[in-house]
N, C-alpha and C positions, 0 to 999 in steps of 0.2 A: 712637049720633051716625051721622051721614052720614063716608063715607070720600071720598076722593080717590086713583084709582090713577093711578100714573106708569108710561108704558110705553116702552121701551126696544126698537121691532120691529126684528127683524131675520129674514132670510131664513128659516136654519136654527131660531135661537135669539132668545128675547122674553124681555128682561129684566122685572119688576113690582114696582114699589115702591106703598108705599099711607102714605097721610097717617095722621097720630095725630087722635084726636074732633075734637080743638082746633084742628087746621089749623094747626100751627109746624111740626112738622117731618114729615120724611120716611124711611121705613125702607125697604130692601131684602127684597122677601119672597118671590119664587121666580125660576127662570129655567124656560120651560117651553120643550117642541119649539114652533115657530111652528104646525103644522100642528094642536096640541092647544090655542092660545091662546084661542080665542074659549067649548073650554068648560070652561078653567080658569077666563074669567072669571064664565059663568054660574055657575060651581060656588060662586065667592067670592061672589058676588049673591046667592045664596039664604042665606047668614048674616050678610050685611052689605051698609047700604045704600052704593049707589054713587051720589056726587053730580056728577062730572066726571072725565073722563077726561083726562090730561093725555101725550101723544104727543109724545116724538123726533122733531124734524123736520130731517131732512137739508140743509143748504143749503152752495153752496160759500163762499168767502171771501170773494167781491163780494155776499153775500147772495141769489143765485139759487137754485134748487132745485137739489138736485145731482142726480146720474142714478139715485139711490138713493129720490129721493122718489117716482117711478112707482109702486114697490109700497107705497111708504105710502100714496099716494092711493087703492091699491086697498084697504087694510087700511081706511082711514078709512070708506068705501062700508060694510065689509061689520061694522062698528063700528055704525056709524049704523045700517045695518038690523036689528041683533042686538041694541040695547039704544037704542030711540026715546027720546026726549024724555030721555036724559043728554048733556047740553053735554060739545063735545070742546075741548080749547084744544090748540095748537102751542106747541113750545117749541123754539128752537133746540139743537143736540145737538152744536154744533161739540164738539170737546175733551173730551166727556163719557169717553170711554176711558181718554185720556191722564188728565184727572182722577181718574177711577177705580182706574187703577194706581198714580196717586201717594197714594191715600186708602189702597192695599192696604199701599203699602211705608211710610206713615208707621205705620198702624196694627201693622207689624209682623210681617204676614204674611208667612210664608216662601216664597223664589222659588218652589218647587215650587208651592205652593199658589196664586201667584200666576198660574200657567200655565193656571187653568181657568178657562176663556172665559166659562163661568157666571158666575163671581164677579165677573167685569167687568161682563156683562149686568145684573147684579140691582144692581151698585152703579152702575152709569152710567145705571138706572131713577129709582134714587134720588136722583140728582146733577140728571138732567131735574125730577124734581116737585119738589124742595128750590129750584129755582132759580124755578118757577113760586110754589109757598109765599112765599117773600121777598118777590118782587114784588110779588105781590098784598096781601100784608101791609105795604109799605111799607116795609121791613128795608131796609138801607144796604149791606148785606153779601149780596147777591145776586150770585151766580156770571155773571162778565160772561167771553163767551169772548174778547172783544178784551184783557183782561187773562192771558191766557195767553202768557206767552213763547211766542215763535217758535221758541226751540230747543228747546222739548216738541212742535211738531205733529211727526205721523206724517211729514208730507212732508218736510218737513226732516233729519227721521232718517232716511230711507229715501235720502234723497239724499248724503246723508255715509255711509252704508254702500256705495255704488253708485262713489264718488270713490277709495276704497280698493284 
């Protein structure tokens, strides 16, 4: 059956997640060097049918594209060129890293293992994809970035550190 691929694109590393065949849940698949991302996606497409890509899109709190959106826009053009005919959906990626850290803590991952940024990227891709899957299915428990408490925002955390 067809799979949907979730992508948390980064300049250095990119997290990849995949849906189950029934498109109910997402699973963190891999973290790859961004330079090798297209090769990785092509290899995956040789064994599985990709029905859609869901790409995390960075936006500011006011909903406008963030500075990192330029990198994503370039990647989207490349993705369309390499995989013509496969639709791409954009998903708001605000707070996915914060949520990924929360998942790791709640899952009992050791602090040392939580520092591995590759794990954060993989889990963030799964969160991005799961949010899209939930919304498409009409689920009421879709991740809503506005529901993340401000105290968990990176900006708030950084500001607290600066005050000390």
